[in-house]
N, CA, C, O and the ligand as a Tripos MOL2 file, in Angstrom:
@<TRIPOS>MOLECULE
protein
  317   315    80     0     0
PROTEIN
NO_CHARGES

@<TRIPOS>ATOM
      1 N         166.7080   92.3080   78.8290 N.3       1 MET1
      2 CA        166.2680   93.7340   78.7110 C.3       1 MET1
      3 C         166.6670   94.4140   80.0790 C.2       1 MET1
      4 O         166.9680   93.7810   81.0910 O.2       1 MET1
      5 N         166.6300   95.7910   79.9730 N.am      2 LEU2
      6 CA        167.0210   96.5260   81.1390 C.3       2 LEU2
      7 C         165.9610   96.7740   82.0110 C.2       2 LEU2
      8 O         164.8280   96.9030   81.5460 O.2       2 LEU2
      9 N         166.1950   96.8690   83.3720 N.am      3 SER3
     10 CA        165.2150   97.4070   84.2490 C.3       3 SER3
     11 C         165.0150   98.7700   84.0940 C.2       3 SER3
     12 O         165.7550   99.4860   83.4200 O.2       3 SER3
     13 N         163.8060   99.2390   84.8420 N.am      4 CYS4
     14 CA        163.6880  100.7620   84.9610 C.3       4 CYS4
     15 C         164.8810  101.5230   85.4740 C.2       4 CYS4
     16 O         165.3010  102.5800   85.0030 O.2       4 CYS4
     17 N         165.3910  100.8370   86.5260 N.am      5 ARG5
     18 CA        166.4960  101.5180   87.2200 C.3       5 ARG5
     19 C         167.7100  101.6360   86.2470 C.2       5 ARG5
     20 O         168.2800  102.7170   86.0930 O.2       5 ARG5
     21 N         168.0780  100.5500   85.6220 N.am      6 GLU6
     22 CA        169.1180  100.6250   84.7070 C.3       6 GLU6
     23 C         169.0250  101.5930   83.6600 C.2       6 GLU6
     24 O         169.9820  102.2870   83.3180 O.2       6 GLU6
     25 N         167.6270  101.6660   83.0290 N.am      7 VAL7
     26 CA        167.4420  102.6240   81.9810 C.3       7 VAL7
     27 C         167.7310  104.0940   82.6100 C.2       7 VAL7
     28 O         168.3240  104.9480   81.9510 O.2       7 VAL7
     29 N         167.3110  104.3060   83.8090 N.am      8 SER8
     30 CA        167.4210  105.7300   84.3020 C.3       8 SER8
     31 C         168.8730  105.8810   84.6790 C.2       8 SER8
     32 O         169.4020  106.9710   84.4590 O.2       8 SER8
     33 N         169.4750  105.0450   85.1450 N.am      9 GLU9
     34 CA        170.9870  105.2290   85.3800 C.3       9 GLU9
     35 C         171.8860  105.2320   84.0390 C.2       9 GLU9
     36 O         173.0070  105.7370   83.9950 O.2       9 GLU9
     37 N         171.3530  104.7060   83.1360 N.am     10 ARG10
     38 CA        172.2850  104.8590   81.8090 C.3      10 ARG10
     39 C         171.5380  105.9910   80.8600 C.2      10 ARG10
     40 O         172.0920  106.1860   79.7780 O.2      10 ARG10
     41 N         170.5300  106.6400   81.0950 N.am     11 ALA11
     42 CA        169.8560  107.6170   80.3380 C.3      11 ALA11
     43 C         170.8370  108.5750   79.7830 C.2      11 ALA11
     44 O         170.8590  108.7690   78.5680 O.2      11 ALA11
     45 N         171.6290  109.1730   80.5570 N.am     12 SER12
     46 CA        172.6110  110.0970   80.0530 C.3      12 SER12
     47 C         173.6030  109.6960   79.0530 C.2      12 SER12
     48 O         174.0330  110.3580   78.1090 O.2      12 SER12
     49 N         173.9270  108.3770   79.4540 N.am     13 ASP13
     50 CA        174.8450  107.6450   78.4250 C.3      13 ASP13
     51 C         174.2870  107.5040   77.0270 C.2      13 ASP13
     52 O         174.9150  107.7290   75.9920 O.2      13 ASP13
     53 N         172.9210  107.0700   77.1300 N.am     14 LEU14
     54 CA        172.1530  106.8120   75.8630 C.3      14 LEU14
     55 C         172.0740  108.1510   75.1840 C.2      14 LEU14
     56 O         172.2590  108.2150   73.9690 O.2      14 LEU14
     57 N         171.8360  109.1140   75.8240 N.am     15 ILE15
     58 CA        171.5580  110.4360   75.0480 C.3      15 ILE15
     59 C         172.7640  110.9460   74.4770 C.2      15 ILE15
     60 O         172.7660  111.4710   73.3630 O.2      15 ILE15
     61 N         173.9400  110.8010   75.2790 N.am     16 ASP16
     62 CA        175.2810  111.2700   74.7190 C.3      16 ASP16
     63 C         175.8170  110.2620   73.7230 C.2      16 ASP16
     64 O         176.7830  110.5550   73.0190 O.2      16 ASP16
     65 N         175.2220  109.0900   73.6430 N.am     17 GLY17
     66 CA        175.7210  108.2290   72.5770 C.3      17 GLY17
     67 C         176.8780  107.3560   73.0480 C.2      17 GLY17
     68 O         177.6020  106.7060   72.2930 O.2      17 GLY17
     69 N         176.9800  107.4120   74.4330 N.am     18 ARG18
     70 CA        178.3140  106.7340   75.0250 C.3      18 ARG18
     71 C         177.9070  105.3020   75.4340 C.2      18 ARG18
     72 O         178.8090  104.4790   75.5910 O.2      18 ARG18
     73 N         176.7440  104.9740   75.6020 N.am     19 ALA19
     74 CA        176.1700  103.6570   75.8750 C.3      19 ALA19
     75 C         176.6250  102.6180   74.7680 C.2      19 ALA19
     76 O         176.7280  102.9560   73.5890 O.2      19 ALA19
     77 N         176.8860  101.3650   75.2040 N.am     20 SER20
     78 CA        177.2070  100.3250   74.2400 C.3      20 SER20
     79 C         176.0730   99.9280   73.3640 C.2      20 SER20
     80 O         174.9820  100.3970   73.6890 O.2      20 SER20
     81 N         176.1100   99.2060   72.3830 N.am     21 TRP21
     82 CA        174.9410   98.8700   71.4790 C.3      21 TRP21
     83 C         173.9940   97.9020   72.2990 C.2      21 TRP21
     84 O         172.7870   97.8160   72.0750 O.2      21 TRP21
     85 N         174.6390   97.2090   73.2350 N.am     22 ARG22
     86 CA        173.7920   96.2000   74.0330 C.3      22 ARG22
     87 C         172.8280   97.1860   74.9450 C.2      22 ARG22
     88 O         171.6110   97.0160   75.0100 O.2      22 ARG22
     89 N         173.4540   98.1250   75.5650 N.am     23 VAL23
     90 CA        172.5180   98.8070   76.4250 C.3      23 VAL23
     91 C         171.5290   99.6800   75.5460 C.2      23 VAL23
     92 O         170.4070   99.9530   75.9730 O.2      23 VAL23
     93 N         171.9590  100.0940   74.3530 N.am     24 ARG24
     94 CA        171.0460  100.9100   73.4470 C.3      24 ARG24
     95 C         169.8700   99.9250   73.1880 C.2      24 ARG24
     96 O         168.6860  100.2260   73.3410 O.2      24 ARG24
     97 N         170.3450   98.6770   72.7640 N.am     25 ALA25
     98 CA        169.0880   97.8620   72.2440 C.3      25 ALA25
     99 C         168.2940   97.4810   73.3260 C.2      25 ALA25
    100 O         167.0790   97.5710   73.1470 O.2      25 ALA25
    101 N         168.7230   97.0440   74.4950 N.am     26 GLY26
    102 CA        167.9900   96.8810   75.8600 C.3      26 GLY26
    103 C         167.1690   97.9510   76.1060 C.2      26 GLY26
    104 O         165.9800   97.7800   76.3720 O.2      26 GLY26
    105 N         167.7500   99.1990   76.0370 N.am     27 ALA27
    106 CA        167.0660  100.5070   76.5860 C.3      27 ALA27
    107 C         165.8470  100.6410   75.4890 C.2      27 ALA27
    108 O         164.7020  100.8850   75.8690 O.2      27 ALA27
    109 N         166.1580  100.4710   74.1680 N.am     28 ARG28
    110 CA        165.0730  100.7830   73.2040 C.3      28 ARG28
    111 C         163.8910   99.8140   73.3290 C.2      28 ARG28
    112 O         162.7320  100.1620   73.1070 O.2      28 ARG28
    113 N         164.2510   98.5880   73.6940 N.am     29 LEU29
    114 CA        163.0760   97.6020   73.8340 C.3      29 LEU29
    115 C         162.4640   97.8320   75.1450 C.2      29 LEU29
    116 O         161.2860   97.4980   75.2800 O.2      29 LEU29
    117 N         163.1180   98.3750   76.1690 N.am     30 HIS30
    118 CA        162.4010   98.6870   77.3860 C.3      30 HIS30
    119 C         161.5310   99.8070   77.2790 C.2      30 HIS30
    120 O         160.4380   99.8540   77.8430 O.2      30 HIS30
    121 N         162.1450  100.9900   76.3410 N.am     31 LEU31
    122 CA        161.2380  102.1550   76.2120 C.3      31 LEU31
    123 C         160.0010  101.8320   75.3310 C.2      31 LEU31
    124 O         158.9890  102.5220   75.4560 O.2      31 LEU31
    125 N         160.0440  100.8880   74.5150 N.am     32 LEU32
    126 CA        158.8530  100.4840   73.7890 C.3      32 LEU32
    127 C         157.6690   99.9710   74.6380 C.2      32 LEU32
    128 O         156.5050   99.9790   74.2400 O.2      32 LEU32
    129 N         158.0870   99.5120   75.8790 N.am     33 MET33
    130 CA        157.0880   98.9030   76.6890 C.3      33 MET33
    131 C         156.7670   99.7710   77.8530 C.2      33 MET33
    132 O         155.6640   99.6560   78.3870 O.2      33 MET33
    133 N         157.6770  100.6640   78.3090 N.am     34 CYS34
    134 CA        157.6100  101.4040   79.4230 C.3      34 CYS34
    135 C         157.3420  102.7820   79.2200 C.2      34 CYS34
    136 O         158.2450  103.4420   78.7040 O.2      34 CYS34
    137 N         156.1920  103.3970   79.5480 N.am     35 GLN35
    138 CA        155.9080  104.7750   79.1430 C.3      35 GLN35
    139 C         156.6340  105.6750   80.1990 C.2      35 GLN35
    140 O         157.0190  106.8130   79.9310 O.2      35 GLN35
    141 N         156.7940  105.0740   81.4280 N.am     36 HIS36
    142 CA        157.3980  105.9720   82.4120 C.3      36 HIS36
    143 C         158.8930  106.2920   82.0560 C.2      36 HIS36
    144 O         159.3690  107.4070   82.2700 O.2      36 HIS36
    145 N         159.6050  105.2710   81.5090 N.am     37 CYS37
    146 CA        161.0330  105.5630   81.1570 C.3      37 CYS37
    147 C         161.0800  106.3550   79.9720 C.2      37 CYS37
    148 O         161.9850  107.1690   79.7900 O.2      37 CYS37
    149 N         160.0720  106.1490   79.0830 N.am     38 ARG38
    150 CA        160.1070  106.7940   77.9250 C.3      38 ARG38
    151 C         159.9280  108.2560   78.1190 C.2      38 ARG38
    152 O         160.6030  109.0200   77.4300 O.2      38 ARG38
    153 N         159.1790  108.6660   78.8920 N.am     39 ARG39
    154 CA        158.9500  110.0890   79.3300 C.3      39 ARG39
    155 C         160.1840  110.6830   79.9380 C.2      39 ARG39
    156 O         160.5820  111.8160   79.6650 O.2      39 ARG39
    157 N         160.8590  109.7430   80.9000 N.am     40 TYR40
    158 CA        161.8970  110.1200   81.6260 C.3      40 TYR40
    159 C         163.0060  110.5540   80.6490 C.2      40 TYR40
    160 O         163.5860  111.6380   80.7020 O.2      40 TYR40
    161 N         163.2270  109.6020   79.7720 N.am     41 VAL41
    162 CA        164.3360  109.8670   78.7910 C.3      41 VAL41
    163 C         164.0190  111.1360   77.7520 C.2      41 VAL41
    164 O         164.9050  111.8520   77.2850 O.2      41 VAL41
    165 N         162.8030  111.2630   77.5150 N.am     42 GLU42
    166 CA        162.5230  112.3410   76.6600 C.3      42 GLU42
    167 C         162.7880  113.7630   77.3730 C.2      42 GLU42
    168 O         163.3600  114.7070   76.8280 O.2      42 GLU42
    169 N         162.3130  113.7540   78.5840 N.am     43 GLN43
    170 CA        162.5810  114.7520   79.5180 C.3      43 GLN43
    171 C         163.9660  115.2470   79.5240 C.2      43 GLN43
    172 O         164.3160  116.4010   79.2750 O.2      43 GLN43
    173 N         164.7720  114.1780   79.8580 N.am     44 LEU44
    174 CA        166.1840  114.2840   80.1640 C.3      44 LEU44
    175 C         166.8210  114.8090   78.6440 C.2      44 LEU44
    176 O         167.7030  115.6670   78.6060 O.2      44 LEU44
    177 N         166.3080  114.2370   77.5210 N.am     45 LYS45
    178 CA        166.8160  114.6730   76.2480 C.3      45 LYS45
    179 C         166.5920  116.2190   76.0870 C.2      45 LYS45
    180 O         167.4900  116.9730   75.7100 O.2      45 LYS45
    181 N         165.4970  116.5740   76.3590 N.am     46 LEU46
    182 CA        164.9950  118.0730   76.2350 C.3      46 LEU46
    183 C         165.8580  119.0170   77.1570 C.2      46 LEU46
    184 O         166.2590  120.1240   76.7960 O.2      46 LEU46
    185 N         166.1050  118.4280   78.4330 N.am     47 THR47
    186 CA        167.0560  119.1400   79.2580 C.3      47 THR47
    187 C         168.4690  119.4220   78.8250 C.2      47 THR47
    188 O         169.0870  120.4870   78.8490 O.2      47 THR47
    189 N         168.8840  118.0840   78.3780 N.am     48 VAL48
    190 CA        170.2520  118.3080   77.8050 C.3      48 VAL48
    191 C         170.4890  119.1190   76.6230 C.2      48 VAL48
    192 O         171.5380  119.7410   76.4530 O.2      48 VAL48
    193 N         169.3400  119.1130   75.6580 N.am     49 ARG49
    194 CA        169.4220  119.9390   74.5680 C.3      49 ARG49
    195 C         169.3360  121.5830   74.8980 C.2      49 ARG49
    196 O         169.9170  122.4680   74.2700 O.2      49 ARG49
    197 N         168.5440  121.7300   75.9330 N.am     50 ALA50
    198 CA        168.3290  123.2060   76.2190 C.3      50 ALA50
    199 C         169.6980  123.6610   76.9160 C.2      50 ALA50
    200 O         170.0910  124.8200   76.7890 O.2      50 ALA50
    201 N         170.3770  122.7560   77.6210 N.am     51 LEU51
    202 CA        171.4050  123.2120   78.3450 C.3      51 LEU51
    203 C         172.4790  123.5410   77.1510 C.2      51 LEU51
    204 O         173.1140  124.5960   77.1280 O.2      51 LEU51
    205 N         172.6100  122.4950   76.1440 N.am     52 GLN52
    206 CA        173.6830  122.6530   75.1870 C.3      52 GLN52
    207 C         173.3800  123.8500   74.3290 C.2      52 GLN52
    208 O         174.2920  124.5370   73.8680 O.2      52 GLN52
    209 N         172.1830  124.0920   74.1210 N.am     53 SER53
    210 CA        171.8110  125.2830   73.1420 C.3      53 SER53
    211 C         172.0260  126.5850   73.9110 C.2      53 SER53
    212 O         172.5130  127.5530   73.3290 O.2      53 SER53
    213 N         171.6590  126.6470   75.2780 N.am     54 SER54
    214 CA        172.0860  127.9190   75.9320 C.3      54 SER54
    215 C         173.4900  128.1040   76.1390 C.2      54 SER54
    216 O         173.9270  129.2520   76.2150 O.2      54 SER54
    217 N         174.3150  127.0290   76.2490 N.am     55 ARG55
    218 CA        175.7410  127.1580   76.2930 C.3      55 ARG55
    219 C         176.2650  127.8160   74.9870 C.2      55 ARG55
    220 O         177.0910  128.7270   74.9330 O.2      55 ARG55
    221 N         175.6270  127.1820   73.9090 N.am     56 ARG56
    222 CA        176.2870  127.6820   72.6050 C.3      56 ARG56
    223 C         175.8910  129.0180   72.2410 C.2      56 ARG56
    224 O         176.5970  129.6940   71.4930 O.2      56 ARG56
    225 N         174.5810  129.5300   72.8210 N.am     57 SER57
    226 CA        174.2430  130.8630   72.5510 C.3      57 SER57
    227 C         174.7280  131.8610   73.4540 C.2      57 SER57
    228 O         174.5150  133.0630   73.3010 O.2      57 SER57
    229 N         175.4290  131.3240   74.4650 N.am     58 GLU58
    230 CA        175.9480  132.3490   75.2880 C.3      58 GLU58
    231 C         176.9530  133.3570   74.6670 C.2      58 GLU58
    232 O         178.0570  132.9670   74.2880 O.2      58 GLU58
    233 N         176.6060  134.5250   74.5750 N.am     59 PRO59
    234 CA        177.3050  135.3230   73.6640 C.3      59 PRO59
    235 C         178.4490  136.2560   74.2400 C.2      59 PRO59
    236 O         178.1280  137.4130   74.5110 O.2      59 PRO59
    237 N         179.8310  135.8290   74.4610 N.am     60 PRO60
    238 CA        180.8320  136.6860   75.1040 C.3      60 PRO60
    239 C         181.0140  137.8150   74.0210 C.2      60 PRO60
    240 O         181.3150  138.9370   74.4300 O.2      60 PRO60
    241 N         180.8750  137.6330   72.8580 N.am     61 VAL61
    242 CA        181.2750  138.6620   71.9020 C.3      61 VAL61
    243 C         180.0990  139.8230   72.0420 C.2      61 VAL61
    244 O         180.3020  141.0210   72.2370 O.2      61 VAL61
    245 N         178.8840  139.1960   71.8990 N.am     62 ASP62
    246 CA        177.7040  140.1950   71.9980 C.3      62 ASP62
    247 C         177.7640  141.0590   73.2880 C.2      62 ASP62
    248 O         177.4190  142.2390   73.2450 O.2      62 ASP62
    249 N         178.2290  140.4400   74.5080 N.am     63 ALA63
    250 CA        178.2340  141.1970   75.6420 C.3      63 ALA63
    251 C         179.3210  142.2350   75.5700 C.2      63 ALA63
    252 O         179.1830  143.3720   76.0210 O.2      63 ALA63
    253 N         180.4080  141.7880   74.9820 N.am     64 GLY64
    254 CA        181.4930  142.9180   74.6800 C.3      64 GLY64
    255 C         180.9740  144.0150   73.8290 C.2      64 GLY64
    256 O         181.1720  145.1930   74.1240 O.2      64 GLY64
    257 N         180.2340  143.6010   72.6520 N.am     65 ARG65
    258 CA        179.6920  144.7330   71.8340 C.3      65 ARG65
    259 C         178.6650  145.6390   72.5750 C.2      65 ARG65
    260 O         178.5230  146.8250   72.2790 O.2      65 ARG65
    261 N         177.9850  145.0370   73.5160 N.am     66 VAL66
    262 CA        176.9820  145.9090   74.1760 C.3      66 VAL66
    263 C         177.8430  147.0050   75.1570 C.2      66 VAL66
    264 O         177.5830  148.2070   75.2110 O.2      66 VAL66
    265 N         178.8350  146.3800   75.8560 N.am     67 LEU67
    266 CA        179.7100  147.2720   76.7470 C.3      67 LEU67
    267 C         180.4630  148.3120   75.7840 C.2      67 LEU67
    268 O         180.5760  149.4950   76.1060 O.2      67 LEU67
    269 N         180.9100  147.8590   74.7290 N.am     68 ASP68
    270 CA        181.5480  148.7540   73.7330 C.3      68 ASP68
    271 C         180.6530  149.8520   73.4090 C.2      68 ASP68
    272 O         181.0480  151.0180   73.3940 O.2      68 ASP68
    273 N         179.3390  149.4780   73.1230 N.am     69 GLY69
    274 CA        178.4360  150.4730   72.8230 C.3      69 GLY69
    275 C         178.0730  151.6010   73.8470 C.2      69 GLY69
    276 O         177.8920  152.7950   73.6050 O.2      69 GLY69
    277 N         178.0130  150.9880   74.9710 N.am     70 ILE70
    278 CA        177.7850  151.9530   76.2760 C.3      70 ILE70
    279 C         178.9650  152.8840   76.3940 C.2      70 ILE70
    280 O         178.8250  154.0930   76.5750 O.2      70 ILE70
    281 N         180.1500  152.2700   76.2840 N.am     71 GLU71
    282 CA        181.4210  153.1360   76.3140 C.3      71 GLU71
    283 C         181.4160  154.2320   75.2670 C.2      71 GLU71
    284 O         181.7410  155.3640   75.6250 O.2      71 GLU71
    285 N         181.0790  154.0030   74.0160 N.am     72 ARG72
    286 CA        180.9820  154.8750   73.0760 C.3      72 ARG72
    287 C         179.8810  155.9350   73.2420 C.2      72 ARG72
    288 O         179.9890  157.1270   72.9510 O.2      72 ARG72
    289 N         178.9090  155.3740   73.7060 N.am     73 ALA73
    290 CA        177.7840  156.3480   73.9570 C.3      73 ALA73
    291 C         178.1620  157.5210   75.0440 C.2      73 ALA73
    292 O         177.7730  158.6850   74.9460 O.2      73 ALA73
    293 N         178.9420  157.0360   76.0370 N.am     74 LYS74
    294 CA        179.4180  157.9960   77.0310 C.3      74 LYS74
    295 C         180.2800  159.0140   76.5800 C.2      74 LYS74
    296 O         180.2910  160.1130   77.1360 O.2      74 LYS74
    297 N         181.1010  158.7090   75.4930 N.am     75 HIS75
    298 CA        181.9810  159.6440   74.9390 C.3      75 HIS75
    299 C         181.4960  160.4380   73.8240 C.2      75 HIS75
    300 O         182.1540  161.3660   73.3540 O.2      75 HIS75
    301 N         180.2520  160.0550   73.3560 N.am     76 ASN76
    302 CA        179.5210  160.7620   72.3500 C.3      76 ASN76
    303 C         178.9110  161.9160   72.6790 C.2      76 ASN76
    304 O         177.9280  161.8450   73.4170 O.2      76 ASN76
    305 N         179.3410  163.1400   72.2270 N.am     77 PRO77
    306 CA        178.6930  164.3770   72.8660 C.3      77 PRO77
    307 C         177.3010  164.5790   72.2140 C.2      77 PRO77
    308 O         176.4900  165.3660   72.7040 O.2      77 PRO77
    309 N         177.0380  163.8520   71.0960 N.am     78 HIS78
    310 CA        175.6970  164.0810   70.5400 C.3      78 HIS78
    311 C         174.5970  163.4400   71.2760 C.2      78 HIS78
    312 O         173.4320  163.7270   70.9980 O.2      78 HIS78
    313 N         174.9230  162.4860   72.3140 N.am     79 LEU79
    314 CA        173.9380  161.5810   72.9480 C.3      79 LEU79
    315 C         173.5450  162.3650   74.2400 C.2      79 LEU79
    316 O         172.7230  161.8900   75.0240 O.2      79 LEU79
    317 ZN        160.9630  101.5370   82.6540 Zn       80 ZN80
@<TRIPOS>BOND
     1     1     2 1
     2     2     3 1
     3     3     4 2
     4     3     5 am
     5     5     6 1
     6     6     7 1
     7     7     8 2
     8     7     9 am
     9     9    10 1
    10    10    11 1
    11    11    12 2
    12    11    13 am
    13    13    14 1
    14    14    15 1
    15    15    16 2
    16    15    17 am
    17    17    18 1
    18    18    19 1
    19    19    20 2
    20    19    21 am
    21    21    22 1
    22    22    23 1
    23    23    24 2
    24    23    25 am
    25    25    26 1
    26    26    27 1
    27    27    28 2
    28    27    29 am
    29    29    30 1
    30    30    31 1
    31    31    32 2
    32    31    33 am
    33    33    34 1
    34    34    35 1
    35    35    36 2
    36    35    37 am
    37    37    38 1
    38    38    39 1
    39    39    40 2
    40    39    41 am
    41    41    42 1
    42    42    43 1
    43    43    44 2
    44    43    45 am
    45    45    46 1
    46    46    47 1
    47    47    48 2
    48    47    49 am
    49    49    50 1
    50    50    51 1
    51    51    52 2
    52    51    53 am
    53    53    54 1
    54    54    55 1
    55    55    56 2
    56    55    57 am
    57    57    58 1
    58    58    59 1
    59    59    60 2
    60    59    61 am
    61    61    62 1
    62    62    63 1
    63    63    64 2
    64    63    65 am
    65    65    66 1
    66    66    67 1
    67    67    68 2
    68    67    69 am
    69    69    70 1
    70    70    71 1
    71    71    72 2
    72    71    73 am
    73    73    74 1
    74    74    75 1
    75    75    76 2
    76    75    77 am
    77    77    78 1
    78    78    79 1
    79    79    80 2
    80    79    81 am
    81    81    82 1
    82    82    83 1
    83    83    84 2
    84    83    85 am
    85    85    86 1
    86    86    87 1
    87    87    88 2
    88    87    89 am
    89    89    90 1
    90    90    91 1
    91    91    92 2
    92    91    93 am
    93    93    94 1
    94    94    95 1
    95    95    96 2
    96    95    97 am
    97    97    98 1
    98    98    99 1
    99    99   100 2
   100    99   101 am
   101   101   102 1
   102   102   103 1
   103   103   104 2
   104   103   105 am
   105   105   106 1
   106   106   107 1
   107   107   108 2
   108   107   109 am
   109   109   110 1
   110   110   111 1
   111   111   112 2
   112   111   113 am
   113   113   114 1
   114   114   115 1
   115   115   116 2
   116   115   117 am
   117   117   118 1
   118   118   119 1
   119   119   120 2
   120   119   121 am
   121   121   122 1
   122   122   123 1
   123   123   124 2
   124   123   125 am
   125   125   126 1
   126   126   127 1
   127   127   128 2
   128   127   129 am
   129   129   130 1
   130   130   131 1
   131   131   132 2
   132   131   133 am
   133   133   134 1
   134   134   135 1
   135   135   136 2
   136   135   137 am
   137   137   138 1
   138   138   139 1
   139   139   140 2
   140   139   141 am
   141   141   142 1
   142   142   143 1
   143   143   144 2
   144   143   145 am
   145   145   146 1
   146   146   147 1
   147   147   148 2
   148   147   149 am
   149   149   150 1
   150   150   151 1
   151   151   152 2
   152   151   153 am
   153   153   154 1
   154   154   155 1
   155   155   156 2
   156   155   157 am
   157   157   158 1
   158   158   159 1
   159   159   160 2
   160   159   161 am
   161   161   162 1
   162   162   163 1
   163   163   164 2
   164   163   165 am
   165   165   166 1
   166   166   167 1
   167   167   168 2
   168   167   169 am
   169   169   170 1
   170   170   171 1
   171   171   172 2
   172   171   173 am
   173   173   174 1
   174   174   175 1
   175   175   176 2
   176   175   177 am
   177   177   178 1
   178   178   179 1
   179   179   180 2
   180   179   181 am
   181   181   182 1
   182   182   183 1
   183   183   184 2
   184   183   185 am
   185   185   186 1
   186   186   187 1
   187   187   188 2
   188   187   189 am
   189   189   190 1
   190   190   191 1
   191   191   192 2
   192   191   193 am
   193   193   194 1
   194   194   195 1
   195   195   196 2
   196   195   197 am
   197   197   198 1
   198   198   199 1
   199   199   200 2
   200   199   201 am
   201   201   202 1
   202   202   203 1
   203   203   204 2
   204   203   205 am
   205   205   206 1
   206   206   207 1
   207   207   208 2
   208   207   209 am
   209   209   210 1
   210   210   211 1
   211   211   212 2
   212   211   213 am
   213   213   214 1
   214   214   215 1
   215   215   216 2
   216   215   217 am
   217   217   218 1
   218   218   219 1
   219   219   220 2
   220   219   221 am
   221   221   222 1
   222   222   223 1
   223   223   224 2
   224   223   225 am
   225   225   226 1
   226   226   227 1
   227   227   228 2
   228   227   229 am
   229   229   230 1
   230   230   231 1
   231   231   232 2
   232   231   233 am
   233   233   234 1
   234   234   235 1
   235   235   236 2
   236   235   237 am
   237   237   238 1
   238   238   239 1
   239   239   240 2
   240   239   241 am
   241   241   242 1
   242   242   243 1
   243   243   244 2
   244   243   245 am
   245   245   246 1
   246   246   247 1
   247   247   248 2
   248   247   249 am
   249   249   250 1
   250   250   251 1
   251   251   252 2
   252   251   253 am
   253   253   254 1
   254   254   255 1
   255   255   256 2
   256   255   257 am
   257   257   258 1
   258   258   259 1
   259   259   260 2
   260   259   261 am
   261   261   262 1
   262   262   263 1
   263   263   264 2
   264   263   265 am
   265   265   266 1
   266   266   267 1
   267   267   268 2
   268   267   269 am
   269   269   270 1
   270   270   271 1
   271   271   272 2
   272   271   273 am
   273   273   274 1
   274   274   275 1
   275   275   276 2
   276   275   277 am
   277   277   278 1
   278   278   279 1
   279   279   280 2
   280   279   281 am
   281   281   282 1
   282   282   283 1
   283   283   284 2
   284   283   285 am
   285   285   286 1
   286   286   287 1
   287   287   288 2
   288   287   289 am
   289   289   290 1
   290   290   291 1
   291   291   292 2
   292   291   293 am
   293   293   294 1
   294   294   295 1
   295   295   296 2
   296   295   297 am
   297   297   298 1
   298   298   299 1
   299   299   300 2
   300   299   301 am
   301   301   302 1
   302   302   303 1
   303   303   304 2
   304   303   305 am
   305   305   306 1
   306   306   307 1
   307   307   308 2
   308   307   309 am
   309   309   310 1
   310   310   311 1
   311   311   312 2
   312   311   313 am
   313   313   314 1
   314   314   315 1
   315   315   316 2
@<TRIPOS>SUBSTRUCTURE
     1 MET1         2 RESIDUE 1 A MET
     2 LEU2         6 RESIDUE 1 A LEU
     3 SER3        10 RESIDUE 1 A SER
     4 CYS4        14 RESIDUE 1 A CYS
     5 ARG5        18 RESIDUE 1 A ARG
     6 GLU6        22 RESIDUE 1 A GLU
     7 VAL7        26 RESIDUE 1 A VAL
     8 SER8        30 RESIDUE 1 A SER
     9 GLU9        34 RESIDUE 1 A GLU
    10 ARG10       38 RESIDUE 1 A ARG
    11 ALA11       42 RESIDUE 1 A ALA
    12 SER12       46 RESIDUE 1 A SER
    13 ASP13       50 RESIDUE 1 A ASP
    14 LEU14       54 RESIDUE 1 A LEU
    15 ILE15       58 RESIDUE 1 A ILE
    16 ASP16       62 RESIDUE 1 A ASP
    17 GLY17       66 RESIDUE 1 A GLY
    18 ARG18       70 RESIDUE 1 A ARG
    19 ALA19       74 RESIDUE 1 A ALA
    20 SER20       78 RESIDUE 1 A SER
    21 TRP21       82 RESIDUE 1 A TRP
    22 ARG22       86 RESIDUE 1 A ARG
    23 VAL23       90 RESIDUE 1 A VAL
    24 ARG24       94 RESIDUE 1 A ARG
    25 ALA25       98 RESIDUE 1 A ALA
    26 GLY26      102 RESIDUE 1 A GLY
    27 ALA27      106 RESIDUE 1 A ALA
    28 ARG28      110 RESIDUE 1 A ARG
    29 LEU29      114 RESIDUE 1 A LEU
    30 HIS30      118 RESIDUE 1 A HIS
    31 LEU31      122 RESIDUE 1 A LEU
    32 LEU32      126 RESIDUE 1 A LEU
    33 MET33      130 RESIDUE 1 A MET
    34 CYS34      134 RESIDUE 1 A CYS
    35 GLN35      138 RESIDUE 1 A GLN
    36 HIS36      142 RESIDUE 1 A HIS
    37 CYS37      146 RESIDUE 1 A CYS
    38 ARG38      150 RESIDUE 1 A ARG
    39 ARG39      154 RESIDUE 1 A ARG
    40 TYR40      158 RESIDUE 1 A TYR
    41 VAL41      162 RESIDUE 1 A VAL
    42 GLU42      166 RESIDUE 1 A GLU
    43 GLN43      170 RESIDUE 1 A GLN
    44 LEU44      174 RESIDUE 1 A LEU
    45 LYS45      178 RESIDUE 1 A LYS
    46 LEU46      182 RESIDUE 1 A LEU
    47 THR47      186 RESIDUE 1 A THR
    48 VAL48      190 RESIDUE 1 A VAL
    49 ARG49      194 RESIDUE 1 A ARG
    50 ALA50      198 RESIDUE 1 A ALA
    51 LEU51      202 RESIDUE 1 A LEU
    52 GLN52      206 RESIDUE 1 A GLN
    53 SER53      210 RESIDUE 1 A SER
    54 SER54      214 RESIDUE 1 A SER
    55 ARG55      218 RESIDUE 1 A ARG
    56 ARG56      222 RESIDUE 1 A ARG
    57 SER57      226 RESIDUE 1 A SER
    58 GLU58      230 RESIDUE 1 A GLU
    59 PRO59      234 RESIDUE 1 A PRO
    60 PRO60      238 RESIDUE 1 A PRO
    61 VAL61      242 RESIDUE 1 A VAL
    62 ASP62      246 RESIDUE 1 A ASP
    63 ALA63      250 RESIDUE 1 A ALA
    64 GLY64      254 RESIDUE 1 A GLY
    65 ARG65      258 RESIDUE 1 A ARG
    66 VAL66      262 RESIDUE 1 A VAL
    67 LEU67      266 RESIDUE 1 A LEU
    68 ASP68      270 RESIDUE 1 A ASP
    69 GLY69      274 RESIDUE 1 A GLY
    70 ILE70      278 RESIDUE 1 A ILE
    71 GLU71      282 RESIDUE 1 A GLU
    72 ARG72      286 RESIDUE 1 A ARG
    73 ALA73      290 RESIDUE 1 A ALA
    74 LYS74      294 RESIDUE 1 A LYS
    75 HIS75      298 RESIDUE 1 A HIS
    76 ASN76      302 RESIDUE 1 A ASN
    77 PRO77      306 RESIDUE 1 A PRO
    78 HIS78      310 RESIDUE 1 A HIS
    79 LEU79      314 RESIDUE 1 A LEU
    80 ZN80       317 GROUP 0 **** ****
């Protein structure tokens, strides 16, 4: 079974799915018994997900559209 330190060191690998099955099995067993690491991994998972979703929703197209709208508004005599 992995130690707390090993679990925290490999937590990002575990979340990315890069860890080997042995590490995954050891970590799962550890997490069943160690609330501290369970919380740590959960927190990290949430952070990684938040980062991924914010990266995904970063809108270069929408930003362009907004600028486009501003440009158009400037040239629109009715505004
Ligand atoms: Zn632990």
